[in-house]
Chimera marker file (.cmm) of the C-alpha trace (Angstrom):
<marker_set name="trace">
<marker id="1" x="20.801" y="3.306" z="19.315" r="1" g="1" b="0" radius="0.5"/>
<marker id="2" x="23.063" y="4.439" z="20.429" r="1" g="1" b="0" radius="0.5"/>
<marker id="3" x="22.235" y="7.305" z="22.541" r="1" g="1" b="0" radius="0.5"/>
<marker id="4" x="19.942" y="7.260" z="25.289" r="1" g="1" b="0" radius="0.5"/>
<marker id="5" x="17.378" y="10.617" z="25.634" r="1" g="1" b="0" radius="0.5"/>
<marker id="6" x="16.185" y="11.542" z="28.828" r="1" g="1" b="0" radius="0.5"/>
<marker id="7" x="12.944" y="13.698" z="29.805" r="1" g="1" b="0" radius="0.5"/>
<marker id="8" x="10.941" y="14.759" z="32.174" r="1" g="1" b="0" radius="0.5"/>
<marker id="9" x="7.556" y="12.231" z="32.057" r="1" g="1" b="0" radius="0.5"/>
<marker id="10" x="5.491" y="10.503" z="34.346" r="1" g="1" b="0" radius="0.5"/>
<marker id="11" x="5.891" y="7.122" z="34.814" r="1" g="1" b="0" radius="0.5"/>
<marker id="12" x="2.557" y="4.698" z="34.651" r="1" g="1" b="0" radius="0.5"/>
<marker id="13" x="3.807" y="2.771" z="37.853" r="1" g="1" b="0" radius="0.5"/>
<marker id="14" x="4.893" y="5.441" z="40.378" r="1" g="1" b="0" radius="0.5"/>
<marker id="15" x="2.493" y="8.086" z="38.990" r="1" g="1" b="0" radius="0.5"/>
<marker id="16" x="5.608" y="10.576" z="39.311" r="1" g="1" b="0" radius="0.5"/>
<marker id="17" x="7.034" y="13.326" z="37.320" r="1" g="1" b="0" radius="0.5"/>
<marker id="18" x="10.304" y="12.084" z="37.018" r="1" g="1" b="0" radius="0.5"/>
<marker id="19" x="12.879" y="11.328" z="34.517" r="1" g="1" b="0" radius="0.5"/>
<marker id="20" x="12.351" y="9.114" z="32.151" r="1" g="1" b="0" radius="0.5"/>
<marker id="21" x="15.050" y="7.511" z="30.501" r="1" g="1" b="0" radius="0.5"/>
<marker id="22" x="13.962" y="5.842" z="26.343" r="1" g="1" b="0" radius="0.5"/>
<marker id="23" x="15.844" y="3.170" z="25.896" r="1" g="1" b="0" radius="0.5"/>
<marker id="24" x="14.824" y="1.805" z="21.951" r="1" g="1" b="0" radius="0.5"/>
<marker id="25" x="13.456" y="3.221" z="19.628" r="1" g="1" b="0" radius="0.5"/>
<marker id="26" x="12.413" y="0.643" z="16.564" r="1" g="1" b="0" radius="0.5"/>
<marker id="27" x="10.719" y="0.648" z="13.550" r="1" g="1" b="0" radius="0.5"/>
<marker id="28" x="7.427" y="-1.214" z="13.714" r="1" g="1" b="0" radius="0.5"/>
<marker id="29" x="5.847" y="-0.390" z="10.561" r="1" g="1" b="0" radius="0.5"/>
<marker id="30" x="6.058" y="1.972" z="7.432" r="1" g="1" b="0" radius="0.5"/>
<marker id="31" x="3.705" y="2.217" z="4.596" r="1" g="1" b="0" radius="0.5"/>
<marker id="32" x="3.597" y="5.331" z="2.108" r="1" g="1" b="0" radius="0.5"/>
<marker id="33" x="-0.381" y="6.291" z="1.557" r="1" g="1" b="0" radius="0.5"/>
<marker id="34" x="-2.072" y="8.213" z="-1.146" r="1" g="1" b="0" radius="0.5"/>
<marker id="35" x="-4.412" y="11.018" z="0.722" r="1" g="1" b="0" radius="0.5"/>
<marker id="36" x="-6.673" y="13.579" z="-1.582" r="1" g="1" b="0" radius="0.5"/>
<marker id="37" x="-6.253" y="17.080" z="-0.062" r="1" g="1" b="0" radius="0.5"/>
<marker id="38" x="-8.903" y="19.968" z="-1.246" r="1" g="1" b="0" radius="0.5"/>
<marker id="39" x="-7.644" y="23.131" z="-2.701" r="1" g="1" b="0" radius="0.5"/>
<marker id="40" x="-9.038" y="26.296" z="-3.670" r="1" g="1" b="0" radius="0.5"/>
<marker id="41" x="-8.095" y="28.160" z="-5.604" r="1" g="1" b="0" radius="0.5"/>
<marker id="42" x="-9.413" y="32.015" z="-7.323" r="1" g="1" b="0" radius="0.5"/>
<marker id="43" x="-9.644" y="31.387" z="-10.594" r="1" g="1" b="0" radius="0.5"/>
<marker id="44" x="-9.109" y="34.757" z="-13.142" r="1" g="1" b="0" radius="0.5"/>
<marker id="45" x="-11.324" y="36.189" z="-15.041" r="1" g="1" b="0" radius="0.5"/>
<marker id="46" x="-12.258" y="35.471" z="-18.499" r="1" g="1" b="0" radius="0.5"/>
<marker id="47" x="-9.964" y="36.639" z="-21.451" r="1" g="1" b="0" radius="0.5"/>
<marker id="48" x="-7.502" y="37.978" z="-18.504" r="1" g="1" b="0" radius="0.5"/>
<marker id="49" x="-9.039" y="40.925" z="-18.225" r="1" g="1" b="0" radius="0.5"/>
<marker id="50" x="-10.671" y="42.371" z="-14.639" r="1" g="1" b="0" radius="0.5"/>
<marker id="51" x="-14.410" y="42.429" z="-15.014" r="1" g="1" b="0" radius="0.5"/>
<marker id="52" x="-15.761" y="44.983" z="-13.134" r="1" g="1" b="0" radius="0.5"/>
<marker id="53" x="-19.052" y="42.853" z="-12.319" r="1" g="1" b="0" radius="0.5"/>
<marker id="54" x="-18.092" y="39.668" z="-12.095" r="1" g="1" b="0" radius="0.5"/>
<marker id="55" x="-16.183" y="38.216" z="-9.367" r="1" g="1" b="0" radius="0.5"/>
<marker id="56" x="-13.837" y="35.807" z="-9.129" r="1" g="1" b="0" radius="0.5"/>
<marker id="57" x="-15.105" y="32.572" z="-9.200" r="1" g="1" b="0" radius="0.5"/>
<marker id="58" x="-13.477" y="29.916" z="-6.254" r="1" g="1" b="0" radius="0.5"/>
<marker id="59" x="-12.240" y="26.330" z="-7.733" r="1" g="1" b="0" radius="0.5"/>
<marker id="60" x="-12.130" y="23.751" z="-5.707" r="1" g="1" b="0" radius="0.5"/>
<marker id="61" x="-10.543" y="20.327" z="-6.496" r="1" g="1" b="0" radius="0.5"/>
<marker id="62" x="-9.171" y="16.942" z="-4.704" r="1" g="1" b="0" radius="0.5"/>
<marker id="63" x="-5.434" y="16.899" z="-5.160" r="1" g="1" b="0" radius="0.5"/>
<marker id="64" x="-4.349" y="13.562" z="-4.094" r="1" g="1" b="0" radius="0.5"/>
<marker id="65" x="-0.260" y="13.195" z="-2.089" r="1" g="1" b="0" radius="0.5"/>
<marker id="66" x="1.795" y="11.189" z="-0.804" r="1" g="1" b="0" radius="0.5"/>
<marker id="67" x="2.550" y="10.531" z="2.339" r="1" g="1" b="0" radius="0.5"/>
<marker id="68" x="4.825" y="8.382" z="4.666" r="1" g="1" b="0" radius="0.5"/>
<marker id="69" x="2.970" y="6.885" z="7.712" r="1" g="1" b="0" radius="0.5"/>
<marker id="70" x="5.745" y="5.037" z="10.357" r="1" g="1" b="0" radius="0.5"/>
<marker id="71" x="4.962" y="3.730" z="13.453" r="1" g="1" b="0" radius="0.5"/>
<marker id="72" x="7.767" y="3.300" z="16.353" r="1" g="1" b="0" radius="0.5"/>
<marker id="73" x="8.020" y="1.421" z="19.084" r="1" g="1" b="0" radius="0.5"/>
<marker id="74" x="9.160" y="3.751" z="21.974" r="1" g="1" b="0" radius="0.5"/>
<marker id="75" x="10.457" y="1.335" z="25.453" r="1" g="1" b="0" radius="0.5"/>
<marker id="76" x="10.723" y="3.554" z="28.534" r="1" g="1" b="0" radius="0.5"/>
<marker id="77" x="12.572" y="3.190" z="32.249" r="1" g="1" b="0" radius="0.5"/>
<marker id="78" x="11.517" y="5.270" z="34.735" r="1" g="1" b="0" radius="0.5"/>
<marker id="79" x="14.319" y="6.072" z="36.713" r="1" g="1" b="0" radius="0.5"/>
<marker id="80" x="12.639" y="6.066" z="39.828" r="1" g="1" b="0" radius="0.5"/>
<marker id="81" x="10.967" y="3.028" z="40.339" r="1" g="1" b="0" radius="0.5"/>
<marker id="82" x="12.676" y="1.067" z="37.594" r="1" g="1" b="0" radius="0.5"/>
<marker id="83" x="9.596" y="0.456" z="35.863" r="1" g="1" b="0" radius="0.5"/>
<marker id="84" x="9.965" y="-0.707" z="32.322" r="1" g="1" b="0" radius="0.5"/>
<marker id="85" x="6.863" y="0.524" z="29.111" r="1" g="1" b="0" radius="0.5"/>
<marker id="86" x="6.733" y="0.506" z="25.691" r="1" g="1" b="0" radius="0.5"/>
<marker id="87" x="4.578" y="2.954" z="23.797" r="1" g="1" b="0" radius="0.5"/>
<marker id="88" x="3.784" y="3.208" z="19.983" r="1" g="1" b="0" radius="0.5"/>
<marker id="89" x="3.940" y="6.440" z="18.049" r="1" g="1" b="0" radius="0.5"/>
<marker id="90" x="2.545" y="7.359" z="14.876" r="1" g="1" b="0" radius="0.5"/>
<marker id="91" x="4.911" y="9.680" z="12.489" r="1" g="1" b="0" radius="0.5"/>
<marker id="92" x="3.006" y="10.961" z="9.313" r="1" g="1" b="0" radius="0.5"/>
<marker id="93" x="4.889" y="13.426" z="6.385" r="1" g="1" b="0" radius="0.5"/>
<marker id="94" x="4.563" y="14.388" z="3.448" r="1" g="1" b="0" radius="0.5"/>
<marker id="95" x="7.250" y="12.796" z="0.486" r="1" g="1" b="0" radius="0.5"/>
<link id1="1" id2="2" r="1" g="1" b="0" radius="0.2"/>
<link id1="2" id2="3" r="1" g="1" b="0" radius="0.2"/>
<link id1="3" id2="4" r="1" g="1" b="0" radius="0.2"/>
<link id1="4" id2="5" r="1" g="1" b="0" radius="0.2"/>
<link id1="5" id2="6" r="1" g="1" b="0" radius="0.2"/>
<link id1="6" id2="7" r="1" g="1" b="0" radius="0.2"/>
<link id1="7" id2="8" r="1" g="1" b="0" radius="0.2"/>
<link id1="8" id2="9" r="1" g="1" b="0" radius="0.2"/>
<link id1="9" id2="10" r="1" g="1" b="0" radius="0.2"/>
<link id1="10" id2="11" r="1" g="1" b="0" radius="0.2"/>
<link id1="11" id2="12" r="1" g="1" b="0" radius="0.2"/>
<link id1="12" id2="13" r="1" g="1" b="0" radius="0.2"/>
<link id1="13" id2="14" r="1" g="1" b="0" radius="0.2"/>
<link id1="14" id2="15" r="1" g="1" b="0" radius="0.2"/>
<link id1="15" id2="16" r="1" g="1" b="0" radius="0.2"/>
<link id1="16" id2="17" r="1" g="1" b="0" radius="0.2"/>
<link id1="17" id2="18" r="1" g="1" b="0" radius="0.2"/>
<link id1="18" id2="19" r="1" g="1" b="0" radius="0.2"/>
<link id1="19" id2="20" r="1" g="1" b="0" radius="0.2"/>
<link id1="20" id2="21" r="1" g="1" b="0" radius="0.2"/>
<link id1="21" id2="22" r="1" g="1" b="0" radius="0.2"/>
<link id1="22" id2="23" r="1" g="1" b="0" radius="0.2"/>
<link id1="23" id2="24" r="1" g="1" b="0" radius="0.2"/>
<link id1="24" id2="25" r="1" g="1" b="0" radius="0.2"/>
<link id1="25" id2="26" r="1" g="1" b="0" radius="0.2"/>
<link id1="26" id2="27" r="1" g="1" b="0" radius="0.2"/>
<link id1="27" id2="28" r="1" g="1" b="0" radius="0.2"/>
<link id1="28" id2="29" r="1" g="1" b="0" radius="0.2"/>
<link id1="29" id2="30" r="1" g="1" b="0" radius="0.2"/>
<link id1="30" id2="31" r="1" g="1" b="0" radius="0.2"/>
<link id1="31" id2="32" r="1" g="1" b="0" radius="0.2"/>
<link id1="32" id2="33" r="1" g="1" b="0" radius="0.2"/>
<link id1="33" id2="34" r="1" g="1" b="0" radius="0.2"/>
<link id1="34" id2="35" r="1" g="1" b="0" radius="0.2"/>
<link id1="35" id2="36" r="1" g="1" b="0" radius="0.2"/>
<link id1="36" id2="37" r="1" g="1" b="0" radius="0.2"/>
<link id1="37" id2="38" r="1" g="1" b="0" radius="0.2"/>
<link id1="38" id2="39" r="1" g="1" b="0" radius="0.2"/>
<link id1="39" id2="40" r="1" g="1" b="0" radius="0.2"/>
<link id1="40" id2="41" r="1" g="1" b="0" radius="0.2"/>
<link id1="41" id2="42" r="1" g="1" b="0" radius="0.2"/>
<link id1="42" id2="43" r="1" g="1" b="0" radius="0.2"/>
<link id1="43" id2="44" r="1" g="1" b="0" radius="0.2"/>
<link id1="44" id2="45" r="1" g="1" b="0" radius="0.2"/>
<link id1="45" id2="46" r="1" g="1" b="0" radius="0.2"/>
<link id1="46" id2="47" r="1" g="1" b="0" radius="0.2"/>
<link id1="47" id2="48" r="1" g="1" b="0" radius="0.2"/>
<link id1="48" id2="49" r="1" g="1" b="0" radius="0.2"/>
<link id1="49" id2="50" r="1" g="1" b="0" radius="0.2"/>
<link id1="50" id2="51" r="1" g="1" b="0" radius="0.2"/>
<link id1="51" id2="52" r="1" g="1" b="0" radius="0.2"/>
<link id1="52" id2="53" r="1" g="1" b="0" radius="0.2"/>
<link id1="53" id2="54" r="1" g="1" b="0" radius="0.2"/>
<link id1="54" id2="55" r="1" g="1" b="0" radius="0.2"/>
<link id1="55" id2="56" r="1" g="1" b="0" radius="0.2"/>
<link id1="56" id2="57" r="1" g="1" b="0" radius="0.2"/>
<link id1="57" id2="58" r="1" g="1" b="0" radius="0.2"/>
<link id1="58" id2="59" r="1" g="1" b="0" radius="0.2"/>
<link id1="59" id2="60" r="1" g="1" b="0" radius="0.2"/>
<link id1="60" id2="61" r="1" g="1" b="0" radius="0.2"/>
<link id1="61" id2="62" r="1" g="1" b="0" radius="0.2"/>
<link id1="62" id2="63" r="1" g="1" b="0" radius="0.2"/>
<link id1="63" id2="64" r="1" g="1" b="0" radius="0.2"/>
<link id1="64" id2="65" r="1" g="1" b="0" radius="0.2"/>
<link id1="65" id2="66" r="1" g="1" b="0" radius="0.2"/>
<link id1="66" id2="67" r="1" g="1" b="0" radius="0.2"/>
<link id1="67" id2="68" r="1" g="1" b="0" radius="0.2"/>
<link id1="68" id2="69" r="1" g="1" b="0" radius="0.2"/>
<link id1="69" id2="70" r="1" g="1" b="0" radius="0.2"/>
<link id1="70" id2="71" r="1" g="1" b="0" radius="0.2"/>
<link id1="71" id2="72" r="1" g="1" b="0" radius="0.2"/>
<link id1="72" id2="73" r="1" g="1" b="0" radius="0.2"/>
<link id1="73" id2="74" r="1" g="1" b="0" radius="0.2"/>
<link id1="74" id2="75" r="1" g="1" b="0" radius="0.2"/>
<link id1="75" id2="76" r="1" g="1" b="0" radius="0.2"/>
<link id1="76" id2="77" r="1" g="1" b="0" radius="0.2"/>
<link id1="77" id2="78" r="1" g="1" b="0" radius="0.2"/>
<link id1="78" id2="79" r="1" g="1" b="0" radius="0.2"/>
<link id1="79" id2="80" r="1" g="1" b="0" radius="0.2"/>
<link id1="80" id2="81" r="1" g="1" b="0" radius="0.2"/>
<link id1="81" id2="82" r="1" g="1" b="0" radius="0.2"/>
<link id1="82" id2="83" r="1" g="1" b="0" radius="0.2"/>
<link id1="83" id2="84" r="1" g="1" b="0" radius="0.2"/>
<link id1="84" id2="85" r="1" g="1" b="0" radius="0.2"/>
<link id1="85" id2="86" r="1" g="1" b="0" radius="0.2"/>
<link id1="86" id2="87" r="1" g="1" b="0" radius="0.2"/>
<link id1="87" id2="88" r="1" g="1" b="0" radius="0.2"/>
<link id1="88" id2="89" r="1" g="1" b="0" radius="0.2"/>
<link id1="89" id2="90" r="1" g="1" b="0" radius="0.2"/>
<link id1="90" id2="91" r="1" g="1" b="0" radius="0.2"/>
<link id1="91" id2="92" r="1" g="1" b="0" radius="0.2"/>
<link id1="92" id2="93" r="1" g="1" b="0" radius="0.2"/>
<link id1="93" id2="94" r="1" g="1" b="0" radius="0.2"/>
<link id1="94" id2="95" r="1" g="1" b="0" radius="0.2"/>
</marker_set>
């Protein structure tokens, strides 16, 4: 990383809410997954005419979507005590 981000966080070593410095962000794993999502839609009345005695029918179907799953390892450093640690975060986004 070219620029280090700084923000407030709690250090696991000293327990203080202090400036934390993001030292690095590394991609650990990247994969694509297909997930089925349930989608409900209203079906129009038969023949395209509005029926007074019949209500619209609710149709539910499973639609597959592809999502990107990326795991990053973030390395942090506490500006107060100098403790360094890392955490893994997962980012999920639709393709």
